[in-house]
GUBAFI-274729 format. One record per residue (C-alpha): x, y, z; residue in one letter. Coordinates in steps of 0.5 Angstrom, whole numbers, plus 500, padded with zeros to 3 digits. Example, Ala and Ser with C-alpha at 12.3 -4.5 7.8 and 13.67 -1.06 7.14 Angstrom:
<guros>
- 525 / 491 / 516 / A
- 527 / 498 / 514 / S
</guros>
This chain:
<guros>
- 130 / 339 / 841 / M
- 123 / 343 / 840 / E
- 121 / 339 / 846 / E
- 127 / 340 / 850 / I
- 127 / 348 / 850 / L
- 125 / 351 / 857 / L
- 121 / 356 / 853 / S
- 117 / 351 / 849 / S
- 114 / 348 / 855 / W
- 114 / 352 / 862 / F
- 107 / 354 / 861 / K
- 105 / 347 / 862 / L
- 107 / 346 / 869 / H
- 104 / 350 / 875 / P
- 110 / 348 / 879 / S
- 117 / 347 / 878 / V
- 118 / 340 / 875 / P
- 123 / 335 / 879 / S
- 128 / 335 / 874 / S
- 129 / 343 / 875 / H
- 129 / 343 / 883 / I
- 136 / 344 / 886 / Q
- 139 / 341 / 892 / P
- 137 / 344 / 898 / P
- 144 / 347 / 899 / E
- 143 / 351 / 893 / S
- 136 / 353 / 893 / R
- 136 / 361 / 893 / P
- 130 / 360 / 898 / G
- 135 / 357 / 903 / E
- 141 / 362 / 902 / L
- 141 / 370 / 905 / L
- 141 / 375 / 900 / V
- 144 / 382 / 903 / A
- 140 / 388 / 903 / A
- 139 / 391 / 896 / S
- 142 / 398 / 899 / S
- 149 / 394 / 898 / K
- 151 / 393 / 891 / T
- 157 / 393 / 887 / I
- 161 / 399 / 885 / P
- 158 / 404 / 879 / V
- 164 / 407 / 875 / I
- 163 / 413 / 871 / D
- 168 / 412 / 865 / L
- 167 / 419 / 863 / G
- 171 / 421 / 869 / R
- 178 / 418 / 866 / C
- 181 / 425 / 868 / D
- 180 / 425 / 875 / D
- 186 / 425 / 880 / P
- 188 / 419 / 884 / P
- 185 / 415 / 888 / P
- 178 / 417 / 884 / H
- 181 / 416 / 877 / D
- 178 / 411 / 873 / T
- 184 / 406 / 873 / L
- 184 / 406 / 881 / S
- 177 / 405 / 881 / L
- 177 / 399 / 876 / I
- 183 / 396 / 880 / M
- 179 / 397 / 887 / K
- 173 / 394 / 884 / A
- 176 / 388 / 881 / S
- 180 / 386 / 887 / Q
- 175 / 387 / 892 / E
- 168 / 385 / 888 / Y
- 171 / 382 / 882 / G
- 165 / 386 / 879 / F
- 163 / 393 / 877 / F
- 158 / 397 / 873 / Q
- 160 / 402 / 868 / V
- 156 / 408 / 866 / I
- 158 / 413 / 860 / N
- 161 / 407 / 857 / H
- 160 / 409 / 849 / G
- 155 / 404 / 848 / V
- 149 / 408 / 846 / S
- 142 / 407 / 850 / E
- 139 / 406 / 843 / E
- 143 / 400 / 841 / L
- 143 / 397 / 848 / M
- 135 / 397 / 847 / E
- 135 / 395 / 840 / D
- 140 / 389 / 842 / T
- 135 / 387 / 848 / L
- 129 / 388 / 844 / N
- 132 / 384 / 838 / I
- 134 / 378 / 843 / L
- 127 / 378 / 846 / K
- 124 / 378 / 839 / E
- 128 / 372 / 837 / F
- 126 / 368 / 843 / Y
- 118 / 370 / 842 / D
- 119 / 366 / 835 / M
- 116 / 359 / 834 / P
- 121 / 354 / 837 / P
- 122 / 350 / 830 / K
- 124 / 357 / 827 / E
- 129 / 359 / 833 / K
- 132 / 352 / 832 / I
- 133 / 353 / 825 / A
- 136 / 360 / 825 / E
- 141 / 357 / 831 / S
- 143 / 351 / 827 / S
- 146 / 353 / 821 / K
- 154 / 352 / 823 / S
- 156 / 345 / 821 / P
- 161 / 344 / 827 / N
- 155 / 347 / 832 / G
- 159 / 353 / 834 / I
- 153 / 357 / 833 / C
- 147 / 354 / 837 / K
- 141 / 354 / 842 / L
- 141 / 350 / 848 / Y
- 137 / 349 / 854 / T
- 140 / 349 / 862 / S
- 147 / 348 / 860 / A
- 152 / 347 / 854 / E
- 153 / 340 / 856 / V
- 147 / 337 / 858 / Y
- 147 / 332 / 863 / R
- 140 / 328 / 864 / K
- 142 / 326 / 871 / D
- 144 / 333 / 874 / A
- 139 / 338 / 876 / P
- 137 / 343 / 870 / Q
- 137 / 350 / 870 / Y
- 131 / 355 / 868 / W
- 134 / 358 / 862 / K
- 135 / 357 / 854 / D
- 141 / 360 / 851 / T
- 143 / 362 / 844 / L
- 151 / 362 / 843 / R
- 155 / 364 / 838 / H
- 162 / 367 / 836 / P
- 163 / 374 / 835 / C
- 170 / 375 / 832 / L
- 172 / 382 / 830 / P
- 173 / 380 / 823 / S
- 166 / 378 / 822 / G
- 168 / 370 / 821 / E
- 162 / 366 / 822 / Y
- 157 / 371 / 822 / M
- 154 / 367 / 816 / E
- 152 / 362 / 821 / F
- 148 / 367 / 826 / W
- 141 / 368 / 826 / P
- 138 / 372 / 820 / Q
- 131 / 372 / 823 / K
- 128 / 376 / 826 / P
- 130 / 382 / 821 / E
- 136 / 386 / 823 / R
- 139 / 381 / 828 / Y
- 145 / 381 / 824 / R
- 146 / 388 / 823 / E
- 144 / 390 / 831 / I
- 148 / 384 / 834 / V
- 154 / 386 / 830 / G
- 154 / 393 / 831 / K
- 153 / 392 / 839 / Y
- 158 / 387 / 839 / T
- 163 / 391 / 835 / E
- 162 / 397 / 840 / E
- 162 / 393 / 846 / V
- 169 / 390 / 844 / R
- 171 / 397 / 844 / K
- 169 / 398 / 851 / L
- 172 / 391 / 853 / G
- 179 / 393 / 850 / M
- 179 / 400 / 854 / K
- 177 / 396 / 860 / I
- 183 / 391 / 859 / L
- 188 / 396 / 857 / K
- 187 / 400 / 864 / L
- 187 / 393 / 867 / V
- 194 / 392 / 864 / G
- 196 / 398 / 866 / E
- 194 / 397 / 873 / G
- 198 / 391 / 873 / L
- 204 / 394 / 871 / G
- 203 / 390 / 864 / L
- 204 / 393 / 857 / T
- 198 / 397 / 854 / A
- 197 / 392 / 849 / D
- 198 / 386 / 853 / Y
- 191 / 383 / 852 / F
- 190 / 385 / 845 / C
- 191 / 380 / 839 / G
- 190 / 372 / 841 / E
- 189 / 373 / 848 / L
- 182 / 377 / 847 / S
- 182 / 374 / 840 / G
- 175 / 369 / 840 / S
- 170 / 373 / 844 / P
- 163 / 370 / 844 / V
- 156 / 372 / 846 / I
- 151 / 368 / 850 / L
- 144 / 371 / 850 / A
- 140 / 368 / 856 / H
- 133 / 367 / 856 / H
- 129 / 366 / 863 / Y
- 122 / 365 / 863 / P
- 117 / 366 / 869 / P
- 118 / 361 / 874 / C
- 112 / 358 / 878 / P
- 117 / 357 / 884 / Q
- 123 / 361 / 884 / P
- 125 / 359 / 891 / N
- 127 / 352 / 888 / L
- 131 / 353 / 882 / T
- 136 / 357 / 879 / L
- 137 / 360 / 872 / G
- 145 / 359 / 873 / I
- 148 / 356 / 879 / P
- 154 / 359 / 882 / K
- 160 / 360 / 878 / H
- 166 / 364 / 875 / K
- 166 / 366 / 868 / D
- 171 / 362 / 864 / P
- 173 / 369 / 860 / S
- 178 / 374 / 861 / L
- 172 / 379 / 862 / V
- 165 / 379 / 861 / T
- 160 / 385 / 859 / I
- 153 / 384 / 861 / L
- 147 / 387 / 858 / L
- 141 / 386 / 862 / Q
- 134 / 389 / 863 / P
- 132 / 394 / 868 / Q
- 128 / 393 / 874 / G
- 129 / 386 / 875 / I
- 134 / 383 / 880 / H
- 136 / 377 / 878 / A
- 144 / 377 / 878 / L
- 147 / 376 / 885 / Q
- 155 / 375 / 887 / I
- 157 / 372 / 893 / L
- 161 / 377 / 897 / K
- 163 / 376 / 904 / D
- 159 / 369 / 905 / G
- 153 / 373 / 903 / Q
- 149 / 373 / 896 / W
- 149 / 381 / 894 / L
- 144 / 383 / 889 / A
- 146 / 387 / 883 / V
- 141 / 393 / 882 / D
- 142 / 395 / 875 / P
- 144 / 402 / 874 / S
- 140 / 406 / 868 / P
- 144 / 405 / 862 / N
- 150 / 401 / 865 / A
- 153 / 395 / 863 / L
- 156 / 390 / 868 / V
- 163 / 388 / 868 / V
- 166 / 382 / 871 / N
- 173 / 379 / 872 / V
- 173 / 372 / 869 / G
- 177 / 366 / 872 / L
- 182 / 367 / 866 / L
- 184 / 374 / 868 / L
- 184 / 371 / 876 / Q
- 190 / 366 / 873 / I
- 194 / 371 / 869 / I
- 194 / 376 / 875 / S
- 196 / 371 / 879 / N
- 190 / 372 / 884 / K
- 191 / 380 / 884 / R
- 184 / 380 / 881 / L
- 178 / 376 / 883 / I
- 173 / 372 / 879 / G
- 167 / 373 / 884 / A
- 162 / 367 / 884 / E
- 156 / 369 / 882 / H
- 149 / 366 / 880 / R
- 142 / 368 / 877 / V
- 136 / 367 / 880 / V
- 129 / 367 / 877 / T
- 122 / 370 / 878 / N
- 115 / 368 / 878 / A
- 112 / 374 / 874 / N
- 117 / 377 / 868 / T
- 121 / 373 / 863 / A
- 128 / 376 / 863 / R
- 133 / 376 / 857 / T
- 140 / 378 / 858 / S
- 146 / 379 / 853 / V
- 153 / 377 / 856 / A
- 159 / 378 / 852 / Y
- 165 / 374 / 853 / F
- 172 / 376 / 852 / I
- 176 / 370 / 850 / N
- 183 / 368 / 848 / P
- 184 / 363 / 842 / K
- 184 / 356 / 843 / D
- 192 / 355 / 843 / K
- 193 / 361 / 848 / C
- 197 / 358 / 854 / V
- 193 / 361 / 860 / I
- 198 / 362 / 866 / Q
- 200 / 367 / 871 / P
- 204 / 373 / 868 / E
- 212 / 372 / 869 / I
- 213 / 379 / 871 / S
- 208 / 379 / 876 / L
- 212 / 373 / 879 / I
- 217 / 374 / 885 / T
- 221 / 371 / 890 / S
- 215 / 372 / 895 / T
- 209 / 371 / 890 / T
- 210 / 365 / 887 / P
- 206 / 362 / 881 / P
- 199 / 360 / 884 / L
- 197 / 356 / 877 / Y
- 199 / 351 / 873 / K
- 199 / 353 / 865 / P
- 194 / 350 / 861 / I
- 192 / 352 / 854 / S
- 185 / 355 / 853 / F
- 182 / 350 / 849 / S
- 184 / 345 / 854 / D
- 181 / 350 / 860 / F
- 175 / 350 / 856 / R
- 174 / 343 / 855 / T
- 175 / 342 / 862 / N
- 171 / 347 / 865 / F
- 165 / 345 / 861 / L
- 165 / 338 / 865 / I
- 167 / 341 / 872 / K
- 165 / 348 / 872 / G
- 169 / 353 / 876 / S
- 172 / 347 / 880 / S
- 177 / 347 / 875 / I
- 181 / 352 / 879 / E
- 183 / 347 / 884 / A
- 186 / 343 / 879 / D
- 190 / 348 / 876 / L
- 193 / 351 / 883 / L
- 200 / 348 / 885 / Y
- 198 / 347 / 892 / H
- 191 / 347 / 893 / P
</guros>
């Protein structure tokens, strides 16, 4: 495992190894990136009392329908906690490889783990320029005994961050539910009962035009909340056939609609395709909080959104089966779930 981690060997290669070179049609150097003056909406959650159409609910629904992405400011997660969270993850990735592996391999069923490229490793497929630490972060604190204990205060800082970002996520989902005409607690309980955190680390890449940190995809979540560093334009979303760079706003968090929410809303909300590019000079660490259902939850269009003119677009599937298929097929699972692809 130590030899597989990208962070263990990337400095030994003056060029991108053939294993990590993407097909020509997927390389960022071959695709147009929209001008940086155009970016995703930034929504001030401190302006909840503004009248329509500038109120928070209207802005979130508009962004979710048109972009599938938005940034939020005045969101209630402190700047200090955000900085501490990024710093503790940087410290984790700076540890010796054997120590990182030991700290992330404590759960007997592999529910907490450190891996490179993708969660399902395929030797014959192009690899991606990243390492990832993944573990559940349930509100009950279950599984925390399997989280890394090093660096010191990891559990304290990441535990506090996931607690605060969950409050934010549920606030956003409550507004989304209201915007869809659902009950205020629709997304509470089991539909949001299994959140996970993915801490990605992207080392500097000698040839960023040949590889990717993460390929084009939609997230297998209800919503994802991303904490990313300032000054590095790595996240890009596909909008109207162009790749649009997400310019990190100061103290903002990025929110995106996941494929699960797209299905439940019967495609009234859009899970936008996005990717992560690399850069030659600076390592980048980001923290993605995925709000996921419990395994037994059935994911399907909400019945109250179905009418004679808007029939259900997707077949029902348990989240357990959805996740299993997503790990194999990626976002192409969406086509399998359509009634009339």
